[in-house]
DSSP file (Angstrom, degrees, kcal/mol; ACC not computed):
  #  RESIDUE AA STRUCTURE BP1 BP2  ACC     N-H-->O    O-->H-N    N-H-->O    O-->H-N    TCO  KAPPA ALPHA  PHI   PSI    X-CA   Y-CA   Z-CA
    1    1 A M              0   0    0      0, 0.0     2,-0.3     0, 0.0   124,-0.2   0.000 360.0 360.0 360.0 141.9  -16.0  -41.7  -82.1
    2    2 A A  E     -a  125   0A   0    122,-2.3   124,-2.6    31,-0.2     2,-0.4  -0.764 360.0-131.4-120.0 171.8  -16.6  -45.6  -81.4
    3    3 A I  E     -ab 126  35A   0     31,-2.0    33,-2.8    -2,-0.3     2,-0.6  -0.994   5.5-155.2-129.2 129.7  -19.3  -47.2  -79.3
    4    4 A F  E     -ab 127  36A   0    122,-3.4   124,-2.8    -2,-0.4     2,-0.4  -0.944  23.5-155.7-107.3 119.7  -19.0  -49.9  -76.7
    5    5 A A  E     -a  128   0A   0     31,-2.8    33,-0.5    -2,-0.6   124,-0.2  -0.782   4.2-144.5-101.9 129.5  -22.3  -51.6  -76.6
    6    6 A D    >>  -     0   0    0    122,-2.9     4,-2.2    -2,-0.4     3,-0.9  -0.463  31.8-109.0 -81.5 161.4  -23.6  -53.4  -73.6
    7    7 A T  H 3> S+     0   0    0      1,-0.3     4,-2.8     2,-0.2     5,-0.4   0.847 114.5  68.9 -68.8 -24.8  -25.6  -56.5  -74.1
    8    8 A S  H 3> S+     0   0    0      1,-0.2     4,-0.7     2,-0.2    -1,-0.3   0.850 109.7  37.8 -56.7 -31.0  -28.9  -54.7  -73.0
    9    9 A A  H <> S+     0   0    0     -3,-0.9     4,-1.5   119,-0.3    -1,-0.2   0.871 112.7  54.0 -83.0 -39.7  -28.6  -52.7  -76.1
   10   10 A V  H >X S+     0   0    0     -4,-2.2     4,-0.8     1,-0.2     3,-0.5   0.933 106.7  52.0 -61.6 -45.7  -27.4  -55.4  -78.4
   11   11 A V  H >X S+     0   0    0     -4,-2.8     4,-2.7     1,-0.3     3,-1.1   0.893 107.5  53.1 -58.5 -38.9  -30.2  -57.7  -77.6
   12   12 A R  H 3< S+     0   0    0     -4,-0.7    -1,-0.3    -5,-0.4     6,-0.2   0.866 101.0  60.8 -68.3 -28.1  -32.8  -54.9  -78.3
   13   13 A A  H << S+     0   0    0     -4,-1.5    -1,-0.3    -3,-0.5    -2,-0.2   0.789 115.1  34.8 -69.4 -21.4  -31.1  -54.4  -81.8
   14   14 A Y  H << S+     0   0    0     -3,-1.1     2,-0.7    -4,-0.8    -2,-0.2   0.833 103.6  73.8-105.3 -34.2  -32.0  -58.1  -82.7
   15   15 A L    ><  -     0   0    0     -4,-2.7     3,-1.7     1,-0.2    -1,-0.1  -0.706  65.4-157.9 -88.3 120.1  -35.3  -58.6  -81.0
   16   16 A V  T 3  S+     0   0    0     -2,-0.7    -1,-0.2     1,-0.3     5,-0.1   0.656  87.2  58.0 -74.4 -13.5  -38.0  -56.8  -82.8
   17   17 A D  T 3  S+     0   0    0      4,-0.1    -1,-0.3    40,-0.1    -5,-0.1   0.461  85.7 105.5 -87.4  -0.3  -40.4  -56.6  -79.8
   18   18 A E  S X  S-     0   0    0     -3,-1.7     3,-1.2    -6,-0.2     2,-0.1  -0.463  81.9-100.0 -79.0 149.8  -37.9  -54.8  -77.7
   19   19 A P  T 3  S+     0   0    0      0, 0.0    -1,-0.1     0, 0.0    -2,-0.1  -0.434 107.8  16.3 -59.6 144.1  -38.1  -51.0  -76.9
   20   20 A D  T 3> S+     0   0    0     -2,-0.1     4,-2.1     3,-0.1     5,-0.2   0.690  83.0 143.3  55.8  27.8  -35.8  -48.8  -79.1
   21   21 A H  H <> S+     0   0    0     -3,-1.2     4,-2.2     2,-0.2     5,-0.2   0.965  70.5  43.0 -46.2 -62.1  -35.4  -51.7  -81.6
   22   22 A D  H  > S+     0   0    0      1,-0.3     4,-2.3     2,-0.2    -1,-0.2   0.889 115.8  49.0 -64.9 -41.7  -35.3  -49.6  -84.7
   23   23 A T  H  > S+     0   0    0      1,-0.2     4,-2.1     2,-0.2    -1,-0.3   0.902 111.7  48.9 -62.2 -40.8  -33.0  -47.0  -83.1
   24   24 A L  H  X>S+     0   0    0     -4,-2.1     4,-2.5     2,-0.2     5,-0.6   0.784 107.6  53.4 -73.7 -32.6  -30.7  -49.5  -81.9
   25   25 A V  I  X>S+     0   0    0     -4,-2.2     4,-2.0    -5,-0.2     5,-1.8   0.965 112.2  47.8 -61.5 -50.0  -30.5  -51.3  -85.4
   26   26 A E  I  <5S+     0   0    0     -4,-2.3     4,-0.2     1,-0.2    -2,-0.2   0.908 118.9  37.4 -60.8 -45.8  -29.6  -47.9  -86.9
   27   27 A V  I  <5S+     0   0    0     -4,-2.1     6,-0.2     3,-0.2    -1,-0.2   0.847 129.3  27.6 -79.7 -35.7  -26.9  -47.0  -84.3
   28   28 A L  I  <5S+     0   0    0     -4,-2.5    -3,-0.2    -5,-0.1    -2,-0.2   0.782 132.2  24.9-101.4 -29.8  -25.3  -50.5  -83.7
   29   29 A L  I  <<S+     0   0    0     -4,-2.0    -3,-0.2    -5,-0.6    -4,-0.1   0.645 133.9  23.6-108.6 -24.4  -25.7  -52.4  -86.8
   30   30 A E  S   <S+     0   0    0     -5,-1.8    -3,-0.2    -4,-0.2    -4,-0.2   0.404  93.9 108.5-124.9   1.4  -26.1  -49.9  -89.6
   31   31 A G  S    S-     0   0    0     -6,-0.4    -4,-0.1     2,-0.1     4,-0.1  -0.244  71.6-120.6 -74.4 166.0  -24.3  -46.8  -88.3
   32   32 A P  S    S+     0   0    0      0, 0.0    -1,-0.1     0, 0.0    -5,-0.1   0.706  84.5  90.8 -78.7 -20.1  -21.1  -45.3  -89.4
   33   33 A E  S    S-     0   0    0     -6,-0.2   -31,-0.2     1,-0.1    -2,-0.1  -0.531  86.4-107.5 -80.9 140.9  -19.4  -45.6  -86.1
   34   34 A P        -     0   0    0      0, 0.0   -31,-2.0     0, 0.0     2,-0.4  -0.431  33.7-150.7 -64.2 142.1  -17.4  -48.6  -85.2
   35   35 A V  E     -bc   3  80A   0     44,-0.8    46,-2.5   -33,-0.2     2,-0.4  -0.947  11.6-169.7-121.9 137.7  -19.3  -50.7  -82.5
   36   36 A V  E     -bc   4  81A   0    -33,-2.8   -31,-2.8    -2,-0.4     2,-0.3  -0.940   4.4-178.7-121.3 141.5  -17.3  -52.9  -79.9
   37   37 A I  E     - c   0  82A   0     44,-2.6    46,-2.9    -2,-0.4     2,-0.2  -0.912  29.0-109.6-126.7 163.3  -18.8  -55.5  -77.5
   38   38 A S  E >   - c   0  83A   0    -33,-0.5     3,-1.8    -2,-0.3     4,-0.5  -0.574  28.7-112.6 -84.9 157.3  -17.2  -57.6  -74.9
   39   39 A A  T >> S+     0   0    0     44,-1.5     4,-1.0     1,-0.3     3,-0.8   0.737 116.1  67.8 -58.5 -23.3  -16.9  -61.3  -75.3
   40   40 A L  H 3> S+     0   0    0      1,-0.3     4,-2.3     2,-0.2    -1,-0.3   0.809  89.2  63.4 -67.4 -23.8  -19.3  -61.6  -72.4
   41   41 A A  H <> S+     0   0    0     -3,-1.8     4,-2.2     1,-0.2    -1,-0.3   0.784  94.8  60.7 -71.5 -24.5  -22.0  -60.2  -74.6
   42   42 A E  H <> S+     0   0    0     -3,-0.8     4,-1.5    -4,-0.5    -1,-0.2   0.895 109.6  41.3 -63.4 -44.1  -21.6  -63.2  -76.9
   43   43 A V  H  X S+     0   0    0     -4,-1.0     4,-1.8     2,-0.2    -2,-0.2   0.898 116.0  48.6 -68.7 -45.5  -22.6  -65.4  -74.0
   44   44 A E  H  X S+     0   0    0     -4,-2.3     4,-2.4     1,-0.2    -2,-0.2   0.852 106.6  57.3 -67.2 -32.8  -25.3  -63.2  -72.7
   45   45 A F  H  X S+     0   0    0     -4,-2.2     4,-2.8     2,-0.2     5,-0.2   0.965 107.4  48.6 -63.2 -48.3  -26.8  -62.8  -76.3
   46   46 A V  H  X S+     0   0    0     -4,-1.5     4,-2.6     1,-0.2    -1,-0.2   0.895 111.5  49.1 -54.9 -41.1  -27.2  -66.6  -76.4
   47   47 A A  H  X S+     0   0    0     -4,-1.8     4,-2.1     2,-0.2    -1,-0.2   0.896 109.7  51.8 -70.3 -35.8  -28.8  -66.7  -73.0
   48   48 A A  H  X S+     0   0    0     -4,-2.4     4,-3.4     2,-0.2     5,-0.3   0.964 111.8  45.9 -62.5 -54.1  -31.2  -63.9  -73.9
   49   49 A V  H  X S+     0   0    0     -4,-2.8     4,-1.8     1,-0.2    -2,-0.2   0.920 113.5  49.8 -52.3 -43.8  -32.3  -65.7  -77.2
   50   50 A A  H  X S+     0   0    0     -4,-2.6     4,-2.7    -5,-0.2    -1,-0.2   0.910 111.6  48.9 -69.1 -37.9  -32.7  -69.0  -75.3
   51   51 A R  H  X S+     0   0    0     -4,-2.1     4,-3.0     1,-0.2    -2,-0.2   0.938 111.0  50.3 -63.4 -48.5  -34.8  -67.2  -72.6
   52   52 A A  H  <>S+     0   0    0     -4,-3.4     5,-1.7     1,-0.2     6,-1.3   0.791 111.1  49.1 -60.0 -27.0  -37.0  -65.5  -75.3
   53   53 A T  H ><5S+     0   0    0     -4,-1.8     3,-1.3    -5,-0.3    -2,-0.2   0.935 111.3  47.0 -74.7 -50.0  -37.5  -68.8  -76.9
   54   54 A R  H 3<5S+     0   0    0     -4,-2.7    -2,-0.2     1,-0.3    -3,-0.2   0.865 110.6  54.7 -55.2 -39.5  -38.5  -70.6  -73.6
   55   55 A D  T 3<5S-     0   0    0     -4,-3.0    -1,-0.3    -5,-0.2    -2,-0.2   0.506 117.5-114.7 -73.6  -5.7  -40.8  -67.6  -72.8
   56   56 A G  T < 5S+     0   0    0     -3,-1.3    -3,-0.2     2,-0.2    -2,-0.1   0.559  86.0 117.1  78.1  11.0  -42.5  -68.1  -76.2
   57   57 A R  S   <S+     0   0    0     -5,-1.7     2,-0.3    -6,-0.2    -4,-0.2   0.733  80.1  32.2 -63.8 -28.7  -41.4  -64.8  -77.7
   58   58 A L  S    S-     0   0    0     -6,-1.3    -2,-0.2    -9,-0.1     2,-0.2  -0.977  75.1-138.9-135.2 145.5  -39.5  -66.5  -80.3
   59   59 A D     >  -     0   0    0     -2,-0.3     4,-2.8     1,-0.1     5,-0.2  -0.593  37.6-100.0 -95.7 168.8  -40.0  -69.8  -82.2
   60   60 A Q  H  > S+     0   0    0      1,-0.2     4,-2.9     2,-0.2     5,-0.2   0.893 119.5  51.1 -53.0 -55.0  -37.1  -72.0  -82.9
   61   61 A P  H  > S+     0   0    0      0, 0.0     4,-2.2     0, 0.0    -1,-0.2   0.893 114.1  45.2 -60.9 -40.1  -36.5  -71.1  -86.5
   62   62 A V  H  > S+     0   0    0      2,-0.2     4,-2.6     1,-0.2     5,-0.2   0.939 111.8  52.2 -67.1 -42.7  -36.4  -67.3  -85.6
   63   63 A A  H  X S+     0   0    0     -4,-2.8     4,-2.0     1,-0.2     5,-0.2   0.948 110.8  49.2 -57.1 -45.0  -34.1  -68.0  -82.6
   64   64 A A  H  X S+     0   0    0     -4,-2.9     4,-2.0     1,-0.2    -1,-0.2   0.885 111.8  49.3 -62.6 -39.6  -31.8  -70.0  -85.0
   65   65 A R  H  X S+     0   0    0     -4,-2.2     4,-2.5    -5,-0.2    -1,-0.2   0.853 109.4  50.0 -70.6 -36.4  -31.8  -67.1  -87.5
   66   66 A L  H  X S+     0   0    0     -4,-2.6     4,-2.2     2,-0.2    -1,-0.2   0.837 110.8  48.7 -72.8 -29.7  -31.0  -64.5  -84.9
   67   67 A L  H  X S+     0   0    0     -4,-2.0     4,-2.2    -5,-0.2    -2,-0.2   0.879 113.9  48.5 -71.0 -38.7  -28.1  -66.6  -83.5
   68   68 A A  H  X S+     0   0    0     -4,-2.0     4,-2.4     2,-0.2     5,-0.2   0.927 110.7  49.4 -60.7 -47.3  -26.9  -66.9  -87.1
   69   69 A D  H  X S+     0   0    0     -4,-2.5     4,-2.3     2,-0.2    -2,-0.2   0.914 112.3  48.7 -62.5 -46.9  -27.3  -63.2  -87.7
   70   70 A F  H  X S+     0   0    0     -4,-2.2     4,-1.2     2,-0.2    -1,-0.2   0.852 109.5  52.6 -59.0 -40.8  -25.3  -62.4  -84.5
   71   71 A G  H  < S+     0   0    0     -4,-2.2    -2,-0.2     2,-0.2    -1,-0.2   0.892 111.5  45.5 -65.6 -39.6  -22.6  -64.8  -85.5
   72   72 A A  H >< S+     0   0    0     -4,-2.4     3,-1.1     1,-0.2    -2,-0.2   0.876 111.2  53.2 -68.8 -38.7  -22.2  -63.1  -88.9
   73   73 A D  H 3< S+     0   0    0     -4,-2.3     7,-2.5     1,-0.2    -1,-0.2   0.789 111.4  47.2 -67.6 -24.7  -22.3  -59.6  -87.2
   74   74 A T  T 3< S+     0   0    0     -4,-1.2     8,-0.3     5,-0.2    -1,-0.2   0.333  88.6 107.8 -97.9   4.1  -19.5  -60.6  -84.9
   75   75 A A  S X  S-     0   0    0     -3,-1.1     3,-2.9    -4,-0.2     5,-0.2  -0.367  93.2 -91.8 -75.9 167.8  -17.3  -62.1  -87.6
   76   76 A S  T 3  S+     0   0    0      1,-0.3    -1,-0.1    -2,-0.1    -4,-0.0   0.774 129.2  41.7 -53.5 -28.8  -14.2  -60.2  -88.5
   77   77 A D  T 3  S+     0   0    0     -5,-0.1    -1,-0.3     3,-0.0     4,-0.1   0.303  97.2 103.7-102.9   9.4  -16.0  -58.4  -91.3
   78   78 A G  S <  S-     0   0    0     -3,-2.9    -5,-0.2     2,-0.2    -4,-0.1  -0.254  84.0-107.0 -83.9 173.3  -19.2  -57.8  -89.3
   79   79 A P  S    S+     0   0    0      0, 0.0   -44,-0.8     0, 0.0     2,-0.6   0.538 100.3  71.7 -81.7  -5.2  -20.4  -54.5  -87.7
   80   80 A L  E     -c   35   0A   0     -7,-2.5     2,-0.4    -5,-0.2   -44,-0.2  -0.945  66.8-158.8-117.1 115.0  -19.6  -55.7  -84.2
   81   81 A A  E     -c   36   0A   0    -46,-2.5   -44,-2.6    -2,-0.6     2,-0.6  -0.724  15.2-138.7 -85.9 129.2  -16.1  -56.1  -83.0
   82   82 A V  E     -c   37   0A   0     -2,-0.4     2,-0.5    -8,-0.3   -44,-0.2  -0.855  12.9-147.9 -93.8 120.5  -15.6  -58.4  -80.1
   83   83 A A  E     -c   38   0A   0    -46,-2.9   -44,-1.5    -2,-0.6     2,-0.5  -0.795   3.3-154.5 -87.0 119.1  -13.2  -57.1  -77.5
   84   84 A I        -     0   0    0     -2,-0.5     2,-0.3   -46,-0.2   -46,-0.0  -0.833  24.1-166.3 -89.1 134.1  -11.2  -59.8  -75.7
   85   85 A F        -     0   0    0     -2,-0.5     2,-0.8    31,-0.0    28,-0.1  -0.890  30.6 -94.9-128.6 157.9  -10.1  -58.4  -72.3
   86   86 A D     >  -     0   0    0     -2,-0.3     4,-2.8     1,-0.2     5,-0.2  -0.569  34.0-158.6 -64.5  99.3   -7.8  -59.1  -69.6
   87   87 A A  H  > S+     0   0    0     -2,-0.8     4,-3.3     1,-0.2     5,-0.3   0.889  87.5  49.9 -53.1 -49.6   -9.9  -61.0  -67.1
   88   88 A E  H  > S+     0   0    0      1,-0.2     4,-1.9     2,-0.2    -1,-0.2   0.923 116.0  43.9 -62.2 -43.6   -7.8  -60.4  -64.0
   89   89 A A  H  > S+     0   0    0      2,-0.2     4,-2.4     1,-0.2    -1,-0.2   0.930 113.8  49.9 -66.9 -41.8   -7.6  -56.7  -64.7
   90   90 A A  H  X S+     0   0    0     -4,-2.8     4,-3.0     1,-0.2     5,-0.2   0.900 109.9  50.9 -66.1 -40.4  -11.4  -56.5  -65.6
   91   91 A F  H  X S+     0   0    0     -4,-3.3     4,-2.2    -5,-0.2    -1,-0.2   0.919 110.8  49.6 -62.3 -39.1  -12.3  -58.4  -62.3
   92   92 A A  H  X S+     0   0    0     -4,-1.9     4,-2.1    -5,-0.3    -2,-0.2   0.978 115.9  42.5 -58.4 -56.5  -10.1  -55.8  -60.2
   93   93 A T  H  X S+     0   0    0     -4,-2.4     4,-2.8     1,-0.2    -2,-0.2   0.909 112.9  52.9 -63.3 -43.5  -11.9  -52.9  -62.0
   94   94 A A  H  X S+     0   0    0     -4,-3.0     4,-2.5     2,-0.2    -1,-0.2   0.863 105.5  54.8 -58.7 -39.4  -15.3  -54.5  -61.7
   95   95 A K  H  X S+     0   0    0     -4,-2.2     4,-2.1    -5,-0.2    -1,-0.2   0.963 109.7  47.7 -52.1 -54.4  -14.8  -54.9  -57.9
   96   96 A R  H  X S+     0   0    0     -4,-2.1     4,-1.5     1,-0.2    -2,-0.2   0.918 111.0  49.3 -58.4 -44.8  -14.1  -51.3  -57.6
   97   97 A L  H  X S+     0   0    0     -4,-2.8     4,-2.7     1,-0.2    -1,-0.2   0.874 109.3  53.1 -61.9 -37.2  -17.1  -50.4  -59.7
   98   98 A L  H  < S+     0   0    0     -4,-2.5     5,-0.2     1,-0.2    -1,-0.2   0.837 109.2  49.7 -62.6 -37.5  -19.3  -52.6  -57.6
   99   99 A A  H  < S+     0   0    0     -4,-2.1    -1,-0.2    -5,-0.2    -2,-0.2   0.840 120.9  34.6 -66.4 -36.3  -18.1  -51.0  -54.5
  100  100 A K  H  < S+     0   0    0     -4,-1.5     2,-0.3    -5,-0.1    -2,-0.2   0.642 118.3  38.8 -97.1 -24.2  -18.7  -47.5  -55.9
  101  101 A H  S  < S-     0   0    0     -4,-2.7     2,-1.2    -5,-0.1    33,-0.1  -0.854  82.7-104.3-126.4 159.1  -21.9  -47.9  -58.1
  102  102 A R        +     0   0    0     -2,-0.3     2,-0.3    31,-0.2    35,-0.2  -0.757  67.5 142.0 -82.6  96.3  -25.2  -49.6  -58.0
  103  103 A L        -     0   0    0     -2,-1.2     2,-0.3    -5,-0.2     3,-0.0  -0.964  53.5-123.5-137.0 149.6  -24.4  -52.3  -60.6
  104  104 A R     >  -     0   0    0     -2,-0.3     4,-2.6     1,-0.1     3,-0.2  -0.634  44.5-103.6 -86.6 158.2  -25.1  -56.0  -61.2
  105  105 A T  H  > S+     0   0    0     -2,-0.3     4,-2.2     1,-0.2     5,-0.2   0.938 118.1  45.0 -55.6 -56.8  -21.8  -58.1  -61.6
  106  106 A L  H  > S+     0   0    0      1,-0.3     4,-2.0     2,-0.2    -1,-0.2   0.829 109.9  53.6 -63.0 -30.7  -22.0  -58.4  -65.4
  107  107 A D  H  > S+     0   0    0     -3,-0.2     4,-2.2     2,-0.2    -1,-0.3   0.886 107.9  51.1 -69.6 -35.9  -22.8  -55.0  -65.9
  108  108 A A  H  X S+     0   0    0     -4,-2.6     4,-2.4    -3,-0.2    -2,-0.2   0.883 110.8  48.8 -54.2 -44.1  -19.7  -54.1  -63.9
  109  109 A L  H  X S+     0   0    0     -4,-2.2     4,-2.0     2,-0.2    -2,-0.2   0.854 108.6  53.3 -71.0 -33.6  -17.6  -56.3  -66.0
  110  110 A H  H  X S+     0   0    0     -4,-2.0     4,-2.2    -5,-0.2    -2,-0.2   0.950 113.2  43.3 -64.1 -50.0  -19.0  -54.9  -69.2
  111  111 A L  H  X S+     0   0    0     -4,-2.2     4,-2.3     1,-0.2    -2,-0.2   0.867 110.5  54.6 -63.4 -35.7  -18.1  -51.4  -68.0
  112  112 A A  H  X S+     0   0    0     -4,-2.4     4,-2.5     2,-0.2    -1,-0.2   0.864 108.4  50.6 -60.6 -38.3  -14.7  -52.5  -66.8
  113  113 A A  H  X S+     0   0    0     -4,-2.0     4,-2.2     2,-0.2    -2,-0.2   0.864 109.3  50.1 -63.5 -37.8  -14.1  -53.9  -70.3
  114  114 A A  H  X S+     0   0    0     -4,-2.2     4,-2.8     2,-0.2    -2,-0.2   0.910 110.5  51.2 -69.3 -42.9  -15.2  -50.5  -71.9
  115  115 A M  H  X S+     0   0    0     -4,-2.3     4,-1.9     2,-0.2    -2,-0.2   0.925 108.9  49.6 -56.6 -49.2  -12.8  -48.7  -69.5
  116  116 A A  H  < S+     0   0    0     -4,-2.5     4,-0.5     1,-0.2    -1,-0.2   0.927 114.2  45.0 -61.4 -42.1   -9.9  -51.0  -70.4
  117  117 A L  H >< S+     0   0    0     -4,-2.2     3,-1.2     1,-0.2     4,-0.4   0.906 110.1  54.1 -68.3 -38.7  -10.6  -50.3  -74.2
  118  118 A A  H >< S+     0   0    0     -4,-2.8     3,-1.0     1,-0.2    -1,-0.2   0.837 103.3  59.2 -64.1 -32.0  -11.0  -46.6  -73.7
  119  119 A A  T 3< S+     0   0    0     -4,-1.9    -1,-0.2     1,-0.2    -2,-0.2   0.654 101.9  55.0 -69.6 -15.5   -7.5  -46.6  -72.0
  120  120 A T  T <  S+     0   0    0     -3,-1.2     2,-0.4    -4,-0.5    -1,-0.2   0.487 106.7  51.9 -95.9  -2.5   -6.0  -47.9  -75.1
  121  121 A T    <   -     0   0    0     -3,-1.0     4,-0.1    -4,-0.4    -1,-0.0  -0.965  57.9-148.1-138.2 148.1   -7.2  -45.2  -77.5
  122  122 A D  S    S+     0   0    0     -2,-0.4    -1,-0.1     2,-0.1     3,-0.1   0.668  75.9 101.2 -81.3 -16.1   -7.3  -41.5  -78.0
  123  123 A E  S    S-     0   0    0      1,-0.1    -2,-0.1  -122,-0.0     2,-0.1  -0.334  86.3-104.0 -72.0 146.5  -10.6  -41.9  -79.9
  124  124 A E        -     0   0    0     -2,-0.0  -122,-2.3     1,-0.0     2,-0.5  -0.464  33.7-155.4 -66.9 145.2  -13.8  -41.0  -77.8
  125  125 A L  E     -a    2   0A   0   -124,-0.2    19,-0.4    -2,-0.1     2,-0.3  -0.960   4.6-160.1-124.3 106.7  -15.7  -44.2  -76.7
  126  126 A A  E     -a    3   0A   0   -124,-2.6  -122,-3.4    -2,-0.5     2,-0.5  -0.655  13.7-133.5 -87.6 145.5  -19.3  -43.7  -76.1
  127  127 A F  E     -ad   4 145A   0     17,-2.9    19,-2.2    -2,-0.3     2,-0.6  -0.878  15.7-160.9-105.5 130.2  -21.1  -46.4  -73.9
  128  128 A C  E     +a    5   0A   0   -124,-2.8  -122,-2.9    -2,-0.5  -119,-0.3  -0.922  27.7 141.8-113.2 118.4  -24.5  -47.7  -75.2
  129  129 A T        -     0   0    0     -2,-0.6  -122,-0.0  -124,-0.2    -2,-0.0  -0.989  44.1-153.1-151.3 158.0  -26.7  -49.4  -72.7
  130  130 A R  S    S+     0   0    0     -2,-0.3     2,-0.5     5,-0.0    -1,-0.0   0.301  72.9  98.8-110.9  -0.2  -30.5  -49.6  -71.9
  131  131 A D     >  -     0   0    0      1,-0.2     4,-2.6     2,-0.0     5,-0.2  -0.833  63.4-153.7-100.9 127.0  -29.9  -50.3  -68.2
  132  132 A Q  H  > S+     0   0    0     -2,-0.5     4,-2.8     1,-0.2     5,-0.2   0.905  92.4  50.7 -71.0 -38.3  -30.3  -47.1  -66.1
  133  133 A D  H  > S+     0   0    0      1,-0.2     4,-2.2     2,-0.2    -1,-0.2   0.918 113.0  47.5 -59.7 -44.7  -28.0  -48.1  -63.2
  134  134 A Q  H  > S+     0   0    0      2,-0.2     4,-2.9     1,-0.2    -1,-0.2   0.909 110.1  52.6 -63.5 -44.8  -25.3  -49.0  -65.7
  135  135 A A  H  X S+     0   0    0     -4,-2.6     4,-2.5     1,-0.2     5,-0.2   0.939 109.2  50.4 -60.5 -46.0  -25.8  -45.7  -67.6
  136  136 A T  H  X S+     0   0    0     -4,-2.8     4,-2.0     1,-0.2    -2,-0.2   0.915 112.5  46.3 -56.5 -45.8  -25.4  -43.8  -64.3
  137  137 A A  H  X S+     0   0    0     -4,-2.2     4,-1.5    -5,-0.2    -1,-0.2   0.898 109.9  53.2 -61.9 -45.0  -22.2  -45.6  -63.6
  138  138 A A  H  <>S+     0   0    0     -4,-2.9     5,-2.7     2,-0.2    -2,-0.2   0.904 110.2  47.2 -61.4 -46.0  -20.9  -45.1  -67.0
  139  139 A R  H ><5S+     0   0    0     -4,-2.5     3,-1.8     1,-0.2    -1,-0.2   0.892 107.7  56.3 -59.8 -43.9  -21.5  -41.3  -66.8
  140  140 A A  H 3<5S+     0   0    0     -4,-2.0    -1,-0.2     1,-0.3    -2,-0.2   0.782 105.8  52.0 -66.3 -29.0  -19.9  -41.2  -63.4
  141  141 A E  T 3<5S-     0   0    0     -4,-1.5    -1,-0.3    -3,-0.2    -2,-0.2   0.124 127.4 -99.7 -98.0  25.8  -16.7  -42.8  -65.1
  142  142 A R  T < 5S+     0   0    0     -3,-1.8     2,-0.3     1,-0.3    -3,-0.2   0.652  77.3 135.4  78.1  20.8  -16.7  -40.2  -67.8
  143  143 A F      < -     0   0    0     -5,-2.7     2,-0.4    -6,-0.1    -1,-0.3  -0.721  54.7-127.7 -88.8 149.6  -18.3  -42.0  -70.7
  144  144 A S        -     0   0    0    -19,-0.4   -17,-2.9    -2,-0.3     2,-0.4  -0.804  32.4-139.9 -85.8 148.2  -21.0  -40.3  -72.8
  145  145 A V  B      d  127   0A   0     -2,-0.4   -17,-0.2   -19,-0.2   -19,-0.0  -0.926 360.0 360.0-120.3 132.0  -24.0  -42.6  -72.9
  146  146 A L              0   0    0    -19,-2.2   -18,-0.2    -2,-0.4    -1,-0.1   0.263 360.0 360.0 -99.1 360.0  -26.2  -43.4  -75.8
């Protein structure tokens, strides 16, 4: 089994004040299963850290450390593999998902990226999210959800 992690889960693995932090560190950063994120998650992660800093949840040194840790974790030898996806195909799939499920745009794009990845492998791909609407859509699209 491999895991496709949405940004909602990834951010919680790094921000210690988030619910499920310890569990998500174990599953996404320290677990035995390979973990894949979409390239979108890299942008969303920076946005989440910047927002937490602006909101006073993080100070600048901690934010810088988190960004450096995330950069190391998404490097070629890190625990998070970054999937580059075909944007045109992902947009087409995301539009179908948005018409069918209650999803936000980026959540649909993450799910579309996971679907594209799942289509390229025989290995089971579980979907890890902390967004309930996205979890419901992922289950409807035949993913097991963590």
